C-alpha positions in Angstrom: -26.8 -136.8 58.4 -29.6 -136.5 61.0 -31.6 -133.5 61.9 -29.2 -132.6 64.7 -26.2 -132.7 62.4 -25.0 -136.1 63.7 -24.2 -138.9 61.3 -26.8 -141.7 61.2 -26.8 -145.2 59.7 -28.2 -145.4 56.2 -31.8 -146.7 56.0 -31.9 -150.5 55.5 -33.8 -150.9 52.2 -35.2 -154.2 53.3 -36.6 -152.9 56.6 -37.5 -149.3 55.9 -38.6 -149.4 52.3 -40.7 -146.3 52.6 -37.7 -144.3 54.0 -35.2 -145.8 51.6 -37.3 -145.4 48.4 -36.3 -142.7 46.0 -38.6 -139.7 46.2 -40.4 -138.6 43.1 -41.6 -135.0 43.7 -44.5 -135.1 41.2 -45.8 -138.3 42.8 -45.5 -136.9 46.3 -47.3 -133.7 45.2 -50.1 -135.8 43.6 -50.5 -137.8 46.8 -50.8 -134.6 48.8 -53.3 -133.1 46.4 -55.4 -136.3 46.5 -55.3 -136.3 50.3 -56.3 -132.6 50.3 -59.2 -133.3 48.0 -60.4 -136.2 50.1 -60.1 -134.2 53.3 -61.9 -131.2 51.8 -64.8 -133.5 50.6 -65.0 -135.1 54.1 -65.0 -131.8 55.8 -67.8 -130.5 53.5 -69.8 -133.6 54.2 -69.4 -133.1 57.9 -70.3 -129.4 57.7 -73.6 -130.4 55.9 -74.3 -133.0 58.6 -73.6 -130.4 61.3 -76.0 -127.9 59.6 -78.7 -130.6 59.4 -78.2 -131.6 63.0 -78.2 -128.0 64.2 -81.5 -127.4 62.5 -83.0 -130.6 63.9 -81.8 -129.7 67.4 -83.4 -126.2 67.2 -86.7 -127.8 66.0 -86.6 -130.3 68.9 -85.7 -127.6 71.5 -88.6 -125.5 70.3 -90.9 -128.5 70.4 -89.8 -129.3 74.0 -90.2 -125.7 75.1 -93.8 -125.7 73.7 -94.5 -129.0 75.4 -93.4 -127.5 78.7 -95.5 -124.4 78.1 -98.6 -126.6 77.4 -97.9 -128.6 80.5 -97.5 -125.5 82.8 -100.7 -124.1 81.3 -102.6 -127.3 81.9 -101.4 -127.5 85.6 -102.3 -123.8 86.1 -105.7 -124.3 84.5 -106.4 -127.3 86.7 -105.4 -125.4 89.8 -107.6 -122.5 88.8 -110.4 -124.9 88.2 -110.0 -126.1 91.8 -108.2 -129.4 91.2 -105.2 -130.2 93.3 -103.3 -133.2 94.5 -104.1 -134.0 98.1 -101.5 -135.2 100.5 -102.8 -138.7 100.1 -102.2 -138.6 96.3 -105.8 -138.5 95.2 -107.5 -135.7 93.3 -110.1 -133.7 95.2 -112.1 -130.6 94.5 -112.7 -127.9 97.1 -116.0 -128.0 98.9 -118.5 -125.4 97.8 
């Protein structure tokens, strides 16, 4: 009988060997346990990679922010010192 209570044709043992094979509960439970173990190991490995990558990303973000701060300070320092880009693209100093 099918899920909906209707009669179905029996599984053809030559075509659907997985469906027609006798079920051994301990074997099925062992397969499930093995799969669970493998999945848990994979997820633990991925969590470690995520932690490593998160730390690396934070370090790079900090480094990038510091680089921008240095760049802004350098531009401000140059402007304070009197350097600026002229409209023609060359550096000039104000006349004294």
